[in-house]
C-alpha positions in Angstrom: 17.4 39.6 43.5 15.8 41.9 46.1 15.2 45.6 44.7 17.7 45.1 41.9 20.5 44.0 44.6 21.7 40.4 45.1 20.5 38.0 47.9 23.2 36.0 49.8 20.9 32.9 48.2 22.6 33.8 44.5 26.1 34.2 45.4 28.7 31.5 44.9 31.2 32.3 47.9 32.5 28.5 48.6 36.1 28.6 48.3 36.1 32.3 47.2 37.6 35.3 49.7 34.6 37.5 50.1 34.8 41.7 51.8 32.3 41.5 53.6 31.8 45.5 55.3 29.5 45.6 58.5 28.4 48.4 60.9 29.4 47.5 65.0 30.0 50.3 65.4 29.3 50.3 69.4 29.6 52.4 72.3 33.3 52.0 73.7 34.3 52.1 77.7 38.2 53.3 77.0 39.4 52.9 80.2 38.1 49.0 80.7 38.8 48.3 76.0 35.5 46.7 76.3 31.9 48.1 74.5 29.0 49.1 76.3 26.4 47.4 73.9 26.6 44.7 70.9 23.5 45.0 69.4 24.8 46.3 66.1 27.3 43.0 66.4 24.8 40.3 67.1 22.5 41.8 64.2 25.4 41.0 61.6 26.1 37.7 63.0 23.4 35.2 60.5 25.9 37.1 57.4 29.1 36.0 58.9 28.2 32.8 60.4 26.2 31.7 56.8 29.3 33.4 54.7 31.8 31.2 56.5 29.5 27.7 56.8 29.5 27.8 53.2 33.0 28.3 52.6 34.0 31.0 52.2 36.9 33.2 53.3 35.3 35.9 55.0 37.3 39.1 55.6 35.3 41.9 57.9 35.4 45.5 57.1 34.1 48.3 59.5 34.4 51.4 61.7 34.6 52.4 65.0 34.1 56.0 66.2 32.9 59.1 65.4 34.4 60.6 61.8 33.7 64.2 62.4 36.7 64.1 65.3 39.5 62.0 65.1 40.3 61.6 68.4 37.0 59.0 68.5 38.3 56.9 66.5 38.9 53.1 68.5 40.3 50.2 67.3 38.3 46.6 66.1 40.1 44.7 68.7 37.3 44.5 71.0 34.9 43.5 68.3 36.9 40.1 67.5 36.6 39.0 71.0 32.7 39.4 70.8 32.2 38.1 67.3 34.3 35.0 68.4 31.8 34.1 71.5 29.1 34.9 69.3 30.4 32.6 66.0 31.1 29.9 68.7 34.7 30.2 66.9 37.6 31.5 66.4 37.7 35.3 64.7 41.4 36.4 63.8 42.2 40.2 64.1 45.3 42.5 62.5 45.7 45.8 63.3 46.2 46.6 59.9 43.3 47.5 57.1 44.6 47.6 53.7 48.6 47.5 54.3 51.5 44.3 53.7 50.3 42.8 57.0 46.5 42.9 56.4 47.1 41.7 52.4 48.8 38.7 53.6 46.6 38.0 56.5 44.3 37.7 53.9 46.3 35.8 51.4 46.7 33.3 54.5 43.1 32.0 54.8 41.4 29.0 55.0 38.2 28.3 53.7 35.4 29.1 56.3 38.0 31.4 58.2 36.9 35.0 59.2 39.4 37.8 59.9 38.2 41.0 61.5 40.6 44.0 59.9 41.2 47.0 62.0 38.8 50.2 61.8 38.6 51.3 58.2 38.2 55.7 58.9 42.5 54.7 60.0 42.4 54.9 56.9 42.0 59.0 55.4 39.7 58.1 52.5 37.2 56.4 54.7 36.0 60.1 56.9 34.0 62.1 56.5 36.0 65.7 55.7 37.4 63.3 52.4 33.8 62.5 51.8 32.4 66.1 51.7 35.2 67.6 50.2 35.8 65.7 47.6 32.8 63.8 46.4 34.2 61.4 44.3 32.0 59.2 42.3 31.6 55.5 42.9 34.0 55.5 39.9 36.2 57.3 41.3 36.6 55.5 44.9 36.8 52.2 43.1 40.3 53.9 43.0 41.2 54.8 46.3 43.8 53.2 47.7 41.8 50.9 49.9 39.4 49.2 47.0 42.6 48.9 45.2 44.8 47.1 47.7 42.3 44.7 48.6 39.7 43.8 46.1 42.6 42.4 43.6 42.2 39.8 46.5 38.7 38.7 46.8 35.7 37.3 44.7 33.3 39.2 45.6 31.7 42.1 48.2 29.2 42.0 50.7 27.8 45.1 52.3 25.7 44.1 55.5 25.8 47.3 57.0 22.2 49.0 56.1 23.4 51.4 59.1 25.8 53.7 57.3 23.9 52.7 53.9 23.7 56.8 53.6 27.7 57.2 53.8 29.4 57.6 50.5 32.3 56.0 50.7 35.3 53.3 49.1 34.7 50.6 52.0 30.6 50.8 51.5 30.7 52.0 47.5 33.4 51.4 46.0 34.1 47.9 46.1 30.5 46.8 43.5 32.3 48.8 40.8 35.2 45.9 40.7 33.9 42.9 42.6 30.2 40.9 42.3 28.2 42.4 44.9 25.3 41.4 47.2 23.5 42.5 49.7 23.7 40.5 53.6 20.9 39.2 55.7 20.4 42.5 57.8 20.8 44.5 55.2 18.1 43.0 53.1 15.7 42.7 56.6 15.9 46.1 57.5 15.6 47.4 53.2 12.4 45.2 53.2 10.8 46.5 56.6 11.4 50.2 55.7 10.6 49.7 52.5 6.9 48.2 53.5 6.5 51.0 55.8 6.9 53.3 53.2 5.0 52.0 50.3 2.5 49.7 52.1 2.1 49.9 55.6 -1.1 48.9 57.9 -3.7 51.2 58.5 -4.2 53.3 60.7 -0.4 54.1 59.9 1.6 56.0 63.3 4.6 58.3 63.5 6.3 59.1 66.9 8.9 61.6 65.9 11.3 63.4 69.0 14.5 63.9 69.8 16.9 66.1 69.3 18.6 65.8 66.1 15.5 68.2 64.1 16.4 68.3 60.8 16.5 64.9 60.3 13.1 65.2 62.0 11.7 68.1 59.8 13.1 65.7 56.5 11.4 63.0 57.0 8.0 64.4 58.3 7.3 66.1 55.7 8.3 63.0 53.0 5.6 61.0 54.9 3.0 63.6 55.2 3.5 64.6 51.8 3.5 61.6 50.1 0.1 60.2 52.6 2.2 56.9 54.4 1.4 58.8 58.1 -1.9 59.2 58.9 -1.1 60.4 62.5 2.4 61.8 63.4 2.9 62.1 67.3 5.4 64.7 68.8 7.4 65.2 71.2 10.8 66.6 72.0 12.7 69.4 70.7 10.5 68.6 67.8 7.6 69.4 69.8 8.4 72.5 70.9 9.9 74.1 68.0 5.9 73.4 66.4 4.6 75.3 69.4 6.9 77.6 69.9 5.9 78.3 65.9 2.5 78.3 66.6 2.7 81.5 69.0 2.5 79.5 71.7 5.0 80.4 74.9 6.3 77.0 76.6 8.9 78.6 78.9 12.1 81.3 77.9 14.4 78.5 78.5 12.8 76.2 76.2 13.2 79.4 73.1 16.5 79.6 74.4 17.8 76.8 74.1 16.1 76.1 70.7 18.1 79.6 69.2 21.4 78.8 70.5 22.0 75.5 68.9 20.6 77.5 65.4 17.6 75.7 65.0 15.3 79.2 65.0 15.8 78.2 61.4 12.5 75.4 61.5 10.1 78.0 63.0 8.8 79.2 59.9 9.5 74.9 58.5 7.1 74.0 61.0 4.4 76.9 60.9 4.4 75.5 56.9 3.9 72.0 57.2 1.5 72.6 60.3 -0.5 74.6 57.6 -0.6 72.0 55.6 -0.8 69.1 57.9 -2.6 69.7 60.9 -4.9 67.6 61.5 -2.8 64.9 61.1 0.2 66.5 63.5 -0.8 66.1 67.2 1.1 68.2 69.7 1.1 68.1 73.3 -1.5 69.4 75.6 0.4 69.4 78.4 4.3 69.6 79.0 6.6 69.0 82.4 9.7 70.9 83.5 11.9 70.1 86.4 12.4 72.6 89.3 14.5 71.6 92.4 15.5 68.2 91.3 11.4 67.8 91.7 9.0 66.8 88.3 6.4 69.8 87.4 3.9 69.8 84.9 0.9 72.3 83.4 -1.1 72.7 80.4 0.6 74.2 77.7 -1.2 77.4 78.1 0.1 77.4 81.6 3.6 77.0 81.3 5.8 79.2 83.8 7.8 82.1 81.6 10.8 80.7 83.2 11.3 77.0 82.7 12.8 74.8 80.0 9.7 72.0 78.6 11.6 68.6 79.0 9.1 66.1 78.6 5.7 65.4 77.5 2.9 65.5 80.6 0.4 62.8 82.0 -2.8 63.9 79.7 -0.6 63.7 76.5 1.3 60.5 76.9 -2.2 59.3 77.4 -3.6 60.9 74.3 -0.6 59.4 72.3 -0.8 55.7 74.0 -4.6 55.5 72.5 -3.1 56.3 69.5 -0.8 53.7 69.0 -2.9 51.1 70.2 -5.3 51.5 67.9 -2.6 52.2 65.2 -1.9 49.1 62.7 2.4 50.4 61.9 4.0 52.7 64.3 7.0 54.1 63.5 9.2 55.9 66.3 12.1 57.9 66.4 13.5 59.5 69.2 12.1 59.9 72.6 9.4 61.8 74.1 11.5 63.9 76.2 14.8 63.9 78.5 14.7 60.0 79.2 18.1 59.6 80.9 16.8 61.1 84.2 14.1 59.9 86.1 12.3 63.2 86.7 12.0 63.9 82.9 11.2 59.9 81.6 7.5 59.6 82.2 6.6 60.5 78.3 9.0 58.2 76.6 8.8 55.1 78.8 4.8 56.0 78.7 4.8 55.6 74.8 7.6 52.7 74.6 5.2 51.1 76.8 2.4 51.5 74.6 4.6 50.5 71.6 4.8 47.0 73.8 1.3 46.6 74.1 0.3 47.5 70.9 -1.1 45.1 68.5 0.2 46.7 65.4 3.5 46.0 63.5 6.2 48.4 65.4 9.2 49.7 63.6 11.6 51.7 66.0 15.3 53.1 65.1 17.8 55.9 66.0 20.1 55.6 68.8 18.2 57.3 71.3 15.8 55.1 70.7 17.7 51.9 71.2 18.6 53.2 74.2 15.9 53.8 75.2 14.4 50.0 74.5 17.1 48.3 76.3 16.6 50.8 79.5 13.0 49.8 79.4 13.8 46.5 78.2 11.7 46.2 75.5 13.3 44.9 73.1 11.8 41.9 72.6 8.3 43.4 72.6 9.4 45.8 69.2 8.4 44.2 66.1 11.6 45.5 64.8 14.1 47.5 65.7 16.4 48.7 62.7 19.9 49.2 63.1 20.3 52.3 61.5 20.2 55.7 62.3 20.9 58.4 59.6 20.4 55.7 56.6 17.0 54.9 58.0 16.4 58.5 58.5 17.2 59.2 54.9 15.5 56.2 53.6 12.2 57.5 54.7 13.0 61.5 53.9 12.8 59.7 50.0 16.6 59.8 49.4 18.3 56.9 47.1 20.4 56.0 49.3 24.4 55.9 47.7 25.0 52.5 48.2 21.3 50.7 47.4 22.9 53.0 44.1 26.6 50.7 44.6 25.1 47.4 45.1 22.7 47.9 42.4 25.3 48.0 39.9 27.8 45.3 41.5 24.6 42.7 41.3 25.3 43.3 37.6 28.7 42.4 37.6 29.3 38.4 36.6 30.3 36.1 39.4 33.7 33.7 38.6 
């Protein structure tokens, strides 16, 4: 057991049917019917391979696409092809989730076989609106269609979807109420890594927070500052812009207009309150960049033109942040320093990412944009640990108990057959 959760070392699987929930949600090229990235699929391969090689009949459950809008859903068929290539063996696939065809396919499995079911979000109870409107308890989730149809065919449940551990849905939290459960190798690795950052990081511990997911950043920031986890926080992106404006610094009318239009003005008061309490640990940009006629321009925060929008930190700030990272023993990053997708506004992010590659400290990185930036600058092998989770990682670092962690602890108490 680790953190009160059974690991694969303690789960008997030979000859058993194992339901394994993975997070292989990837960007899709719909025209070509292919995946644009396979990093999450690659990350869960060790768990799938281990279960298969131990003689389990492995049934994979996964989602694909945003569950806010139904039109974003997509089949998991291309994922099966990628998994087959990575595992070096056939991964069966069926265009059903829990209907008669899926259940018969599960019954037909032989020891070591791997079957990927279609997108679980084709089942209504797996969608966000279902989760947010009904607020089902874990016991109630165990009575949903998905669990009631599949659990009787299985002997155990494994969750390897740390990236989705903040979600409270039947495929993630319902099976543990009925089946003896364990966490997969990826879940175990990610949970242990982020726990070490929160509980006993090597010092100095530096957090670099940027990007546009403001509510997540402020939740995390408040927790790591109040608990004394972060010695220093480097701010970039909209996070930095909100702090500067909240403290009375004008950084261009477009910056303020964008924040207000995006309904982020409520964070001005929160930023000011945080800075009043922890200003000695929050570093703000000294200079910022904007784009004019396609060209990058920079100025001190005190000299920003009134009719521009800040899109990146400047060279002086990037140098200050780099020095801070190089002197750190632990560095956690979530979110870019600016609009890194465009050449004119990528300098701050590129510079900070290079510092992550150069530092001798332990580096942890998470979030979709952060992973995209790492891949863009070809620094994947230079980062200490890249967490597949975005929302789950942030919720964990903000001090919340993740629903899937709670469910797995319950499932770990159920006896194995």
